[in-house]
N, CA and C atoms as a LAMMPS dump frame, in Angstrom:
ITEM: TIMESTEP
0
ITEM: NUMBER OF ATOMS
636
ITEM: BOX BOUNDS ff ff ff
-5.0000000000000000e+02 5.0000000000000000e+02
-5.0000000000000000e+02 5.0000000000000000e+02
-5.0000000000000000e+02 5.0000000000000000e+02
ITEM: ATOMS id mol type element x y z
1 1 1 N 0.832 -1.206 0
2 1 2 C 0 0 0
3 1 3 C 0.865 1.255 0
4 2 1 N 1.968 1.2 0.755
5 2 2 C 2.85 2.368 0.838
6 2 3 C 3.417 2.725 -0.528
7 3 1 N 3.786 1.689 -1.31
8 3 2 C 4.318 1.941 -2.648
9 3 3 C 3.246 2.547 -3.545
10 4 1 N 2.02 2.059 -3.404
11 4 2 C 0.915 2.607 -4.187
12 4 3 C 0.691 4.071 -3.889
13 5 1 N 0.805 4.45 -2.616
14 5 2 C 0.649 5.854 -2.224
15 5 3 C 1.779 6.703 -2.789
16 6 1 N 2.991 6.172 -2.763
17 6 2 C 4.127 6.917 -3.311
18 6 3 C 3.97 7.133 -4.81
19 7 1 N 3.423 6.124 -5.489
20 7 2 C 3.249 6.209 -6.944
21 7 3 C 1.931 6.868 -7.33
22 8 1 N 1.104 7.209 -6.331
23 8 2 C -0.274 7.686 -6.543
24 8 3 C -1.019 6.769 -7.513
25 9 1 N -0.834 5.475 -7.31
26 9 2 C -1.521 4.45 -8.101
27 9 3 C -2.756 4.023 -7.31
28 10 1 N -3.899 4.637 -7.623
29 10 2 C -5.083 4.427 -6.792
30 10 3 C -5.719 3.058 -7.004
31 11 1 N -5.487 2.47 -8.154
32 11 2 C -5.966 1.099 -8.359
33 11 3 C -5.218 0.152 -7.422
34 12 1 N -3.91 0.359 -7.308
35 12 2 C -3.098 -0.467 -6.412
36 12 3 C -3.448 -0.181 -4.948
37 13 1 N -3.668 1.085 -4.623
38 13 2 C -4.024 1.449 -3.244
39 13 3 C -5.301 0.735 -2.819
40 14 1 N -6.318 0.789 -3.678
41 14 2 C -7.603 0.168 -3.328
42 14 3 C -7.483 -1.358 -3.263
43 15 1 N -6.683 -1.936 -4.162
44 15 2 C -6.496 -3.39 -4.142
45 15 3 C -5.806 -3.823 -2.848
46 16 1 N -4.806 -3.059 -2.431
47 16 2 C -4.094 -3.384 -1.194
48 16 3 C -4.977 -3.199 0.035
49 17 1 N -5.779 -2.127 0.028
50 17 2 C -6.706 -1.914 1.143
51 17 3 C -7.721 -3.05 1.234
52 18 1 N -8.229 -3.456 0.087
53 18 2 C -9.198 -4.555 0.067
54 18 3 C -8.576 -5.824 0.645
55 19 1 N -7.338 -6.102 0.239
56 19 2 C -6.653 -7.297 0.73
57 19 3 C -6.411 -7.213 2.239
58 20 1 N -5.948 -6.052 2.706
59 20 2 C -5.693 -5.876 4.138
60 20 3 C -6.966 -6.022 4.96
61 21 1 N -8.043 -5.399 4.487
62 21 2 C -9.302 -5.488 5.233
63 21 3 C -9.851 -6.916 5.228
64 22 1 N -9.647 -7.633 4.121
65 22 2 C -10.095 -9.028 4.09
66 22 3 C -9.339 -9.86 5.125
67 23 1 N -8.037 -9.596 5.242
68 23 2 C -7.236 -10.311 6.238
69 23 3 C -7.669 -9.952 7.658
70 24 1 N -7.933 -8.661 7.87
71 24 2 C -8.387 -8.218 9.191
72 24 3 C -9.758 -8.815 9.509
73 25 1 N -10.652 -8.801 8.52
74 25 2 C -11.986 -9.379 8.717
75 25 3 C -11.883 -10.861 9.085
76 26 1 N -11.035 -11.558 8.363
77 26 2 C -10.873 -12.995 8.621
78 26 3 C -10.355 -13.233 10.039
79 27 1 N -9.369 -12.429 10.435
80 27 2 C -8.8 -12.573 11.782
81 27 3 C -9.823 -12.234 12.857
82 28 1 N -10.618 -11.19 12.598
83 28 2 C -11.624 -10.778 13.58
84 28 3 C -12.699 -11.844 13.75
85 29 1 N -13 -12.557 12.665
86 29 2 C -14.04 -13.585 12.718
87 29 3 C -13.532 -14.879 13.36
88 30 1 N -12.205 -15.079 13.307
89 30 2 C -11.604 -16.249 13.948
90 30 3 C -11.156 -15.855 15.351
91 31 1 N -12.008 -16.075 16.312
92 31 2 C -11.738 -15.617 17.68
93 31 3 C -10.4 -16.15 18.179
94 32 1 N -9.576 -15.225 18.651
95 32 2 C -8.278 -15.615 19.178
96 32 3 C -7.206 -15.754 18.123
97 33 1 N -7.561 -15.553 16.855
98 33 2 C -6.58 -15.688 15.776
99 33 3 C -5.452 -14.68 15.917
100 34 1 N -5.817 -13.427 16.171
101 34 2 C -4.832 -12.366 16.398
102 34 3 C -5.286 -11.535 17.59
103 35 1 N -4.356 -11.099 18.404
104 35 2 C -4.732 -10.241 19.54
105 35 3 C -5.404 -8.963 19.058
106 36 1 N -6.352 -8.485 19.842
107 36 2 C -7.091 -7.278 19.478
108 36 3 C -6.171 -6.081 19.283
109 37 1 N -5.14 -5.963 20.119
110 37 2 C -4.249 -4.801 20.004
111 37 3 C -3.489 -4.832 18.681
112 38 1 N -3.239 -6.055 18.164
113 38 2 C -2.521 -6.184 16.897
114 38 3 C -3.391 -5.696 15.741
115 39 1 N -4.667 -6.048 15.776
116 39 2 C -5.597 -5.554 14.753
117 39 3 C -5.668 -4.03 14.791
118 40 1 N -5.715 -3.487 15.998
119 40 2 C -5.779 -2.026 16.138
120 40 3 C -4.522 -1.373 15.565
121 41 1 N -3.377 -1.993 15.799
122 41 2 C -2.116 -1.438 15.273
123 41 3 C -2.125 -1.408 13.748
124 42 1 N -2.637 -2.47 13.132
125 42 2 C -2.709 -2.517 11.669
126 42 3 C -3.622 -1.41 11.149
127 43 1 N -4.788 -1.254 11.776
128 43 2 C -5.741 -0.223 11.354
129 43 3 C -5.143 1.175 11.508
130 44 1 N -4.466 1.406 12.621
131 44 2 C -3.858 2.721 12.852
132 44 3 C -2.724 2.967 11.865
133 45 1 N -1.969 1.913 11.521
134 45 2 C -0.904 2.052 10.518
135 45 3 C -1.482 2.448 9.16
136 46 1 N -2.601 1.824 8.782
137 46 2 C -3.259 2.169 7.517
138 46 3 C -3.669 3.64 7.524
139 47 1 N -4.298 4.049 8.618
140 47 2 C -4.757 5.433 8.734
141 47 3 C -3.579 6.406 8.727
142 48 1 N -2.489 6.028 9.38
143 48 2 C -1.305 6.891 9.425
144 48 3 C -0.7 7.066 8.036
145 49 1 N -0.635 5.99 7.269
146 49 2 C -0.113 6.074 5.901
147 49 3 C -0.954 7.024 5.053
148 50 1 N -2.268 6.909 5.18
149 50 2 C -3.157 7.808 4.431
150 50 3 C -2.986 9.248 4.897
151 51 1 N -2.891 9.437 6.213
152 51 2 C -2.703 10.784 6.751
153 51 3 C -1.414 11.413 6.265
154 52 1 N -0.337 10.634 6.223
155 52 2 C 0.942 11.152 5.732
156 52 3 C 0.856 11.534 4.261
157 53 1 N 0.17 10.704 3.475
158 53 2 C 0.026 10.997 2.045
159 53 3 C -0.783 12.271 1.828
160 54 1 N -1.84 12.447 2.605
161 54 2 C -2.654 13.661 2.511
162 54 3 C -1.836 14.884 2.899
163 55 1 N -1.047 14.755 3.936
164 55 2 C -0.21 15.867 4.39
165 55 3 C 0.85 16.223 3.354
166 56 1 N 1.476 15.218 2.762
167 56 2 C 2.507 15.458 1.757
168 56 3 C 1.942 16.08 0.485
169 57 1 N 0.645 15.907 0.27
170 57 2 C -0.004 16.496 -0.907
171 57 3 C -0.486 17.914 -0.636
172 58 1 N -0.119 18.442 0.545
173 58 2 C -0.471 19.816 0.931
174 58 3 C -1.974 20.056 0.978
175 59 1 N -2.722 19.019 1.349
176 59 2 C -4.165 19.164 1.509
177 59 3 C -4.436 19.747 2.891
178 60 1 N -5.255 20.768 2.93
179 60 2 C -5.571 21.439 4.192
180 60 3 C -6.155 20.445 5.192
181 61 1 N -5.496 20.298 6.338
182 61 2 C -5.919 19.317 7.341
183 61 3 C -7.345 19.566 7.814
184 62 1 N -7.749 20.836 7.852
185 62 2 C -9.101 21.165 8.313
186 62 3 C -10.168 20.531 7.426
187 63 1 N -9.818 20.268 6.17
188 63 2 C -10.807 19.721 5.239
189 63 3 C -11.131 18.254 5.522
190 64 1 N -10.285 17.59 6.305
191 64 2 C -10.557 16.18 6.599
192 64 3 C -10.302 15.793 8.062
193 65 1 N -10.035 16.78 8.915
194 65 2 C -9.67 16.446 10.296
195 65 3 C -10.774 15.705 11.047
196 66 1 N -12.025 16.101 10.845
197 66 2 C -13.121 15.422 11.549
198 66 3 C -13.211 13.954 11.135
199 67 1 N -13.094 13.727 9.833
200 67 2 C -13.134 12.36 9.312
201 67 3 C -11.949 11.547 9.83
202 68 1 N -10.785 12.162 9.847
203 68 2 C -9.57 11.482 10.3
204 68 3 C -9.669 11.1 11.781
205 69 1 N -10.053 12.064 12.604
206 69 2 C -10.107 11.796 14.048
207 69 3 C -11.236 10.826 14.402
208 70 1 N -12.332 10.894 13.665
209 70 2 C -13.411 9.936 13.891
210 70 3 C -12.922 8.519 13.607
211 71 1 N -12.218 8.355 12.489
212 71 2 C -11.699 7.035 12.123
213 71 3 C -10.652 6.563 13.124
214 72 1 N -9.805 7.48 13.565
215 72 2 C -8.784 7.14 14.561
216 72 3 C -9.438 6.667 15.863
217 73 1 N -10.514 7.332 16.254
218 73 2 C -11.242 6.932 17.467
219 73 3 C -11.802 5.519 17.308
220 74 1 N -12.394 5.231 16.136
221 74 2 C -12.934 3.891 15.902
222 74 3 C -11.831 2.834 15.997
223 75 1 N -10.673 3.15 15.409
224 75 2 C -9.563 2.188 15.387
225 75 3 C -8.986 1.952 16.78
226 76 1 N -8.924 2.992 17.572
227 76 2 C -8.29 2.903 18.894
228 76 3 C -9.225 2.396 19.982
229 77 1 N -10.479 2.838 19.921
230 77 2 C -11.338 2.697 21.102
231 77 3 C -12.575 1.837 20.926
232 78 1 N -12.877 1.423 19.709
233 78 2 C -14.119 0.681 19.479
234 78 3 C -13.824 -0.74 19.006
235 79 1 N -14.801 -1.586 19.189
236 79 2 C -14.698 -2.944 18.67
237 79 3 C -14.677 -2.895 17.142
238 80 1 N -13.73 -3.6 16.545
239 80 2 C -13.646 -3.604 15.083
240 80 3 C -14.918 -4.157 14.461
241 81 1 N -15.44 -5.223 15.042
242 81 2 C -16.656 -5.817 14.493
243 81 3 C -17.823 -4.836 14.541
244 82 1 N -17.841 -3.991 15.567
245 82 2 C -18.929 -3.015 15.713
246 82 3 C -18.789 -1.868 14.715
247 83 1 N -17.553 -1.427 14.458
248 83 2 C -17.324 -0.248 13.617
249 83 3 C -16.655 -0.582 12.282
250 84 1 N -16.706 -1.839 11.907
251 84 2 C -16.062 -2.282 10.67
252 84 3 C -16.526 -1.473 9.457
253 85 1 N -17.832 -1.327 9.296
254 85 2 C -18.372 -0.612 8.134
255 85 3 C -17.914 0.831 8.111
256 86 1 N -17.984 1.495 9.264
257 86 2 C -17.577 2.902 9.334
258 86 3 C -16.09 3.073 9.017
259 87 1 N -15.26 2.162 9.509
260 87 2 C -13.82 2.249 9.239
261 87 3 C -13.549 2.072 7.747
262 88 1 N -14.195 1.092 7.137
263 88 2 C -14.021 0.872 5.697
264 88 3 C -14.466 2.1 4.905
265 89 1 N -15.647 2.615 5.228
266 89 2 C -16.197 3.756 4.484
267 89 3 C -15.346 5.007 4.66
268 90 1 N -14.92 5.274 5.88
269 90 2 C -14.111 6.469 6.137
270 90 3 C -12.75 6.384 5.458
271 91 1 N -12.178 5.189 5.443
272 91 2 C -10.897 5.004 4.759
273 91 3 C -11.045 5.291 3.272
274 92 1 N -12.127 4.805 2.672
275 92 2 C -12.368 5.067 1.25
276 92 3 C -12.579 6.556 0.999
277 93 1 N -13.249 7.242 1.911
278 93 2 C -13.445 8.69 1.76
279 93 3 C -12.11 9.43 1.766
280 94 1 N -11.186 8.997 2.602
281 94 2 C -9.859 9.626 2.644
282 94 3 C -9.092 9.348 1.355
283 95 1 N -9.236 8.141 0.821
284 95 2 C -8.588 7.81 -0.457
285 95 3 C -9.166 8.673 -1.576
286 96 1 N -10.493 8.834 -1.582
287 96 2 C -11.143 9.666 -2.602
288 96 3 C -10.659 11.106 -2.509
289 97 1 N -10.553 11.621 -1.296
290 97 2 C -10.073 12.991 -1.104
291 97 3 C -8.671 13.156 -1.673
292 98 1 N -7.795 12.207 -1.388
293 98 2 C -6.427 12.26 -1.907
294 98 3 C -6.424 12.165 -3.429
295 99 1 N -7.223 11.253 -3.957
296 99 2 C -7.3 11.052 -5.407
297 99 3 C -7.792 12.316 -6.108
298 100 1 N -8.841 12.912 -5.573
299 100 2 C -9.407 14.115 -6.179
300 100 3 C -8.42 15.271 -6.142
301 101 1 N -7.728 15.42 -5.032
302 101 2 C -6.801 16.537 -4.897
303 101 3 C -5.638 16.405 -5.872
304 102 1 N -5.107 15.211 -6
305 102 2 C -3.984 14.981 -6.912
306 102 3 C -4.42 15.167 -8.358
307 103 1 N -5.568 14.595 -8.718
308 103 2 C -6.033 14.701 -10.099
309 103 3 C -6.478 16.116 -10.423
310 104 1 N -7.067 16.788 -9.449
311 104 2 C -7.507 18.169 -9.653
312 104 3 C -6.315 19.073 -9.928
313 105 1 N -5.236 18.856 -9.18
314 105 2 C -4.04 19.675 -9.362
315 105 3 C -3.412 19.43 -10.721
316 106 1 N -3.644 18.237 -11.271
317 106 2 C -2.992 17.871 -12.526
318 106 3 C -3.8 18.262 -13.758
319 107 1 N -5.047 18.687 -13.588
320 107 2 C -5.891 18.993 -14.751
321 107 3 C -6.484 20.389 -14.605
322 108 1 N -5.852 21.4 -15.172
323 108 2 C -6.395 22.761 -15.105
324 108 3 C -7.719 22.856 -15.863
325 109 1 N -8.607 23.712 -15.376
326 109 2 C -9.903 23.883 -16.017
327 109 3 C -9.795 24.329 -17.461
328 110 1 N -8.822 25.207 -17.766
329 110 2 C -8.702 25.686 -19.142
330 110 3 C -8.284 24.565 -20.09
331 111 1 N -7.566 23.578 -19.569
332 111 2 C -7.167 22.446 -20.402
333 111 3 C -8.375 21.567 -20.727
334 112 1 N -9.259 21.417 -19.763
335 112 2 C -10.497 20.667 -20.003
336 112 3 C -11.337 21.38 -21.053
337 113 1 N -11.491 22.691 -20.887
338 113 2 C -12.28 23.483 -21.833
339 113 3 C -11.714 23.372 -23.249
340 114 1 N -10.407 23.513 -23.375
341 114 2 C -9.769 23.456 -24.691
342 114 3 C -9.974 22.098 -25.356
343 115 1 N -9.938 21.048 -24.56
344 115 2 C -10.137 19.71 -25.108
345 115 3 C -11.556 19.538 -25.626
346 116 1 N -12.524 20.04 -24.878
347 116 2 C -13.92 19.962 -25.324
348 116 3 C -14.12 20.797 -26.585
349 117 1 N -13.583 21.997 -26.594
350 117 2 C -13.754 22.885 -27.749
351 117 3 C -13.082 22.334 -29.003
352 118 1 N -12.069 21.508 -28.824
353 118 2 C -11.375 20.921 -29.971
354 118 3 C -12.077 19.667 -30.495
355 119 1 N -12.988 19.105 -29.694
356 119 2 C -13.582 17.816 -30.068
357 119 3 C -15.103 17.793 -30.115
358 120 1 N -15.758 18.912 -29.808
359 120 2 C -17.209 18.876 -29.618
360 120 3 C -17.991 18.528 -30.876
361 121 1 N -17.396 18.703 -32.06
362 121 2 C -18.127 18.396 -33.294
363 121 3 C -18.063 16.914 -33.656
364 122 1 N -17.309 16.142 -32.905
365 122 2 C -17.209 14.706 -33.182
366 122 3 C -18.403 13.967 -32.591
367 123 1 N -19.084 13.134 -33.385
368 123 2 C -20.211 12.363 -32.848
369 123 3 C -19.799 11.413 -31.727
370 124 1 N -18.528 11.036 -31.704
371 124 2 C -18.045 10.081 -30.706
372 124 3 C -17.608 10.744 -29.406
373 125 1 N -17.613 12.074 -29.373
374 125 2 C -17.118 12.753 -28.181
375 125 3 C -18.151 12.681 -27.063
376 126 1 N -17.68 12.357 -25.865
377 126 2 C -18.567 12.176 -24.712
378 126 3 C -17.771 12.406 -23.437
379 127 1 N -18.463 12.37 -22.307
380 127 2 C -17.78 12.509 -21.021
381 127 3 C -16.804 11.351 -20.817
382 128 1 N -17.135 10.185 -21.364
383 128 2 C -16.227 9.038 -21.27
384 128 3 C -14.949 9.293 -22.053
385 129 1 N -15.093 9.844 -23.26
386 129 2 C -13.917 10.163 -24.078
387 129 3 C -13.058 11.219 -23.398
388 130 1 N -13.71 12.193 -22.774
389 130 2 C -12.973 13.252 -22.075
390 130 3 C -12.218 12.674 -20.881
391 131 1 N -12.869 11.816 -20.12
392 131 2 C -12.212 11.182 -18.972
393 131 3 C -11.029 10.334 -19.425
394 132 1 N -11.216 9.609 -20.519
395 132 2 C -10.128 8.783 -21.054
396 132 3 C -8.944 9.639 -21.483
397 133 1 N -9.232 10.804 -22.033
398 133 2 C -8.171 11.712 -22.48
399 133 3 C -7.246 12.095 -21.325
400 134 1 N -7.825 12.241 -20.134
401 134 2 C -7.04 12.667 -18.973
402 134 3 C -6.75 11.516 -18.002
403 135 1 N -7.136 10.292 -18.404
404 135 2 C -6.839 9.094 -17.61
405 135 3 C -7.445 9.164 -16.203
406 136 1 N -8.699 9.603 -16.128
407 136 2 C -9.415 9.631 -14.856
408 136 3 C -10.757 8.938 -15.044
409 137 1 N -11.442 8.683 -13.946
410 137 2 C -12.744 8.027 -14.031
411 137 3 C -13.801 8.997 -14.548
412 138 1 N -14.881 8.441 -15.092
413 138 2 C -15.983 9.269 -15.591
414 138 3 C -16.616 10.055 -14.448
415 139 1 N -16.805 9.409 -13.303
416 139 2 C -17.428 10.102 -12.169
417 139 3 C -16.558 11.257 -11.688
418 140 1 N -15.249 11.045 -11.675
419 140 2 C -14.373 12.128 -11.232
420 140 3 C -14.338 13.256 -12.258
421 141 1 N -14.311 12.916 -13.551
422 141 2 C -14.321 13.965 -14.571
423 141 3 C -15.612 14.77 -14.497
424 142 1 N -16.734 14.113 -14.246
425 142 2 C -18.007 14.829 -14.108
426 142 3 C -17.943 15.816 -12.951
427 143 1 N -17.397 15.355 -11.832
428 143 2 C -17.24 16.222 -10.659
429 143 3 C -16.319 17.399 -10.975
430 144 1 N -15.171 17.106 -11.588
431 144 2 C -14.18 18.143 -11.864
432 144 3 C -14.702 19.143 -12.891
433 145 1 N -15.413 18.644 -13.907
434 145 2 C -15.958 19.517 -14.949
435 145 3 C -16.905 20.546 -14.337
436 146 1 N -17.813 20.079 -13.496
437 146 2 C -18.776 20.982 -12.856
438 146 3 C -18.054 21.976 -11.948
439 147 1 N -17.048 21.508 -11.255
440 147 2 C -16.294 22.357 -10.329
441 147 3 C -15.529 23.451 -11.078
442 148 1 N -14.893 23.084 -12.188
443 148 2 C -14.03 24.019 -12.905
444 148 3 C -14.791 24.921 -13.869
445 149 1 N -15.855 24.401 -14.498
446 149 2 C -16.551 25.162 -15.532
447 149 3 C -17.944 25.617 -15.115
448 150 1 N -18.348 25.295 -13.887
449 150 2 C -19.639 25.74 -13.339
450 150 3 C -20.831 25.332 -14.197
451 151 1 N -20.712 24.195 -14.845
452 151 2 C -21.779 23.69 -15.705
453 151 3 C -21.529 22.199 -15.912
454 152 1 N -22.597 21.418 -16.036
455 152 2 C -22.329 20.005 -16.269
456 152 3 C -21.907 19.77 -17.718
457 153 1 N -21.289 18.645 -17.966
458 153 2 C -20.685 18.375 -19.276
459 153 3 C -21.706 18.41 -20.403
460 154 1 N -22.837 17.745 -20.221
461 154 2 C -23.811 17.643 -21.31
462 154 3 C -24.367 19.004 -21.71
463 155 1 N -24.612 19.877 -20.738
464 155 2 C -25.109 21.223 -21.058
465 155 3 C -24.046 22.041 -21.78
466 156 1 N -22.813 21.941 -21.309
467 156 2 C -21.716 22.685 -21.932
468 156 3 C -21.523 22.23 -23.376
469 157 1 N -21.535 20.911 -23.583
470 157 2 C -21.351 20.356 -24.93
471 157 3 C -22.483 20.793 -25.855
472 158 1 N -23.714 20.733 -25.363
473 158 2 C -24.845 21.119 -26.194
474 158 3 C -24.79 22.599 -26.562
475 159 1 N -24.422 23.446 -25.636
476 159 2 C -24.341 24.881 -25.935
477 159 3 C -23.31 25.177 -27.012
478 160 1 N -22.185 24.488 -26.974
479 160 2 C -21.186 24.653 -28.039
480 160 3 C -21.756 24.212 -29.381
481 161 1 N -22.402 23.076 -29.392
482 161 2 C -22.974 22.55 -30.636
483 161 3 C -24.105 23.436 -31.153
484 162 1 N -24.894 23.951 -30.236
485 162 2 C -25.999 24.82 -30.632
486 162 3 C -25.49 26.103 -31.282
487 163 1 N -24.492 26.734 -30.68
488 163 2 C -23.954 27.978 -31.243
489 163 3 C -23.324 27.74 -32.605
490 164 1 N -22.637 26.611 -32.755
491 164 2 C -22.041 26.286 -34.051
492 164 3 C -23.122 26.021 -35.086
493 165 1 N -24.177 25.334 -34.692
494 165 2 C -25.28 25.053 -35.611
495 165 3 C -25.942 26.35 -36.066
496 166 1 N -26.167 27.271 -35.151
497 166 2 C -26.766 28.561 -35.507
498 166 3 C -25.878 29.314 -36.495
499 167 1 N -24.577 29.254 -36.246
500 167 2 C -23.635 29.916 -37.161
501 167 3 C -23.716 29.312 -38.564
502 168 1 N -23.738 27.997 -38.652
503 168 2 C -23.803 27.334 -39.957
504 168 3 C -25.133 27.596 -40.66
505 169 1 N -26.201 27.637 -39.906
506 169 2 C -27.517 27.91 -40.499
507 169 3 C -27.587 29.306 -41.102
508 170 1 N -26.908 30.254 -40.476
509 170 2 C -26.977 31.648 -40.933
510 170 3 C -25.927 32.004 -41.972
511 171 1 N -24.839 31.282 -42.012
512 171 2 C -23.731 31.67 -42.9
513 171 3 C -23.513 30.712 -44.063
514 172 1 N -24.267 29.611 -44.098
515 172 2 C -24.124 28.657 -45.2
516 172 3 C -25.509 28.213 -45.662
517 173 1 N -25.526 27.511 -46.775
518 173 2 C -26.764 26.915 -47.28
519 173 3 C -26.73 25.394 -47.141
520 174 1 N -25.937 24.926 -46.208
521 174 2 C -25.836 23.486 -45.99
522 174 3 C -27.195 22.904 -45.597
523 175 1 N -27.528 21.719 -46.113
524 175 2 C -28.766 21.063 -45.69
525 175 3 C -28.746 20.806 -44.175
526 176 1 N -29.923 20.726 -43.59
527 176 2 C -30.019 20.534 -42.141
528 176 3 C -29.319 19.251 -41.705
529 177 1 N -29.433 18.202 -42.51
530 177 2 C -28.769 16.947 -42.16
531 177 3 C -27.255 17.124 -42.067
532 178 1 N -26.702 17.95 -42.952
533 178 2 C -25.259 18.193 -42.949
534 178 3 C -24.872 19.068 -41.756
535 179 1 N -25.704 20.057 -41.454
536 179 2 C -25.462 20.894 -40.271
537 179 3 C -25.462 20.013 -39.022
538 180 1 N -26.431 19.119 -38.948
539 180 2 C -26.53 18.205 -37.814
540 180 3 C -25.249 17.396 -37.65
541 181 1 N -24.793 16.811 -38.74
542 181 2 C -23.571 16.01 -38.701
543 181 3 C -22.356 16.865 -38.357
544 182 1 N -22.353 18.109 -38.82
545 182 2 C -21.216 19.013 -38.594
546 182 3 C -21.055 19.408 -37.132
547 183 1 N -22.117 19.255 -36.355
548 183 2 C -22.019 19.591 -34.926
549 183 3 C -22.123 18.347 -34.039
550 184 1 N -21.887 17.181 -34.645
551 184 2 C -21.775 15.969 -33.841
552 184 3 C -23.02 15.128 -33.7
553 185 1 N -24.061 15.404 -34.493
554 185 2 C -25.291 14.623 -34.409
555 185 3 C -25.451 13.749 -35.643
556 186 1 N -25.357 12.441 -35.464
557 186 2 C -25.574 11.517 -36.574
558 186 3 C -27.058 11.421 -36.906
559 187 1 N -27.883 11.578 -35.902
560 187 2 C -29.33 11.495 -36.075
561 187 3 C -29.9 12.901 -36.237
562 188 1 N -30.25 13.259 -37.465
563 188 2 C -30.743 14.61 -37.739
564 188 3 C -32.07 14.881 -37.038
565 189 1 N -32.894 13.857 -36.878
566 189 2 C -34.182 14.047 -36.201
567 189 3 C -33.966 14.444 -34.748
568 190 1 N -33.001 13.809 -34.122
569 190 2 C -32.669 14.147 -32.737
570 190 3 C -32.157 15.58 -32.647
571 191 1 N -31.332 15.969 -33.608
572 191 2 C -30.816 17.343 -33.64
573 191 3 C -31.953 18.346 -33.808
574 192 1 N -32.851 18.071 -34.758
575 192 2 C -33.975 18.991 -34.995
576 192 3 C -34.832 19.151 -33.735
577 193 1 N -35.097 18.033 -33.083
578 193 2 C -35.937 18.067 -31.883
579 193 3 C -35.271 18.872 -30.766
580 194 1 N -33.999 18.649 -30.564
581 194 2 C -33.295 19.345 -29.494
582 194 3 C -33.136 20.823 -29.82
583 195 1 N -32.885 21.139 -31.074
584 195 2 C -32.758 22.536 -31.495
585 195 3 C -34.066 23.282 -31.232
586 196 1 N -35.179 22.67 -31.593
587 196 2 C -36.475 23.331 -31.403
588 196 3 C -36.788 23.512 -29.917
589 197 1 N -36.408 22.536 -29.097
590 197 2 C -36.619 22.666 -27.654
591 197 3 C -35.839 23.849 -27.088
592 198 1 N -34.656 24.076 -27.629
593 198 2 C -33.791 25.143 -27.114
594 198 3 C -34.165 26.513 -27.658
595 199 1 N -34.497 26.585 -28.936
596 199 2 C -34.703 27.874 -29.612
597 199 3 C -36.18 28.239 -29.758
598 200 1 N -37.021 27.217 -29.836
599 200 2 C -38.448 27.483 -29.994
600 200 3 C -38.948 27.312 -31.411
601 201 1 N -38.027 27.201 -32.357
602 201 2 C -38.387 26.972 -33.763
603 201 3 C -37.453 25.913 -34.329
604 202 1 N -37.835 25.342 -35.453
605 202 2 C -37 24.331 -36.093
606 202 3 C -35.767 24.982 -36.71
607 203 1 N -34.722 24.206 -37.023
608 203 2 C -33.548 24.777 -37.69
609 203 3 C -33.902 25.481 -38.998
610 204 1 N -34.789 24.888 -39.775
611 204 2 C -35.19 25.504 -41.052
612 204 3 C -35.89 26.833 -40.825
613 205 1 N -36.785 26.872 -39.843
614 205 2 C -37.499 28.112 -39.54
615 205 3 C -36.546 29.169 -39.005
616 206 1 N -35.608 28.757 -38.165
617 206 2 C -34.6 29.683 -37.641
618 206 3 C -33.832 30.322 -38.786
619 207 1 N -33.418 29.513 -39.752
620 207 2 C -32.661 30.026 -40.896
621 207 3 C -33.501 31.003 -41.714
622 208 1 N -34.709 30.613 -42.033
623 208 2 C -35.541 31.475 -42.883
624 208 3 C -35.929 32.767 -42.172
625 209 1 N -36.216 32.701 -40.882
626 209 2 C -36.581 33.907 -40.131
627 209 3 C -35.437 34.904 -40.092
628 210 1 N -34.223 34.417 -39.88
629 210 2 C -33.073 35.32 -39.744
630 210 3 C -32.604 35.859 -41.082
631 211 1 N -32.928 35.18 -42.148
632 211 2 C -32.455 35.622 -43.463
633 211 3 C -33.434 36.558 -44.157
634 212 1 N -34.558 36.798 -43.52
635 212 2 C -35.533 37.728 -44.108
636 212 3 C -35.013 39.161 -44.074
């Protein structure tokens, strides 16, 4: 686990935590298998490793101190069998906090915006493609996108496509099907329906009204 933390390899961190907790669970279920103080030492060591990693990442201690001290109390003073779920959940929350902070620091908001603006006309572009581009999970990219751009991904993507579609409708004589494809919609009917929901008129009507 320590090596995983040093490498910020969160897949390895979670795999090691799962293995450690399985061993602890097995020992706790086998009465007398391991002394209670030994189990507590292992749990506190896990928490200490996470705490050190959070500290080394310059994460403000106030942002997780309540969670940290609550978990420390469970590890030191409570029966593991009684607080097993809380210890597991709190440990995962600390891992998520570390993961988010490291990934957030590595992906500036303007870089996310530029990537979307460079790819929004592709029918294959999606939140999954964006997450893959930055090697993060879809759920984390969704969180980061909203945090950095103050808008969810689907709304941001649609607004870019809508503005481009309006531009093409007013400055070219391209058929609606071609305009649809040019802004990332393979299904022209879907594009027409969404355009009308947003603007109040069909793409054809929008073009004719503005060209009068």
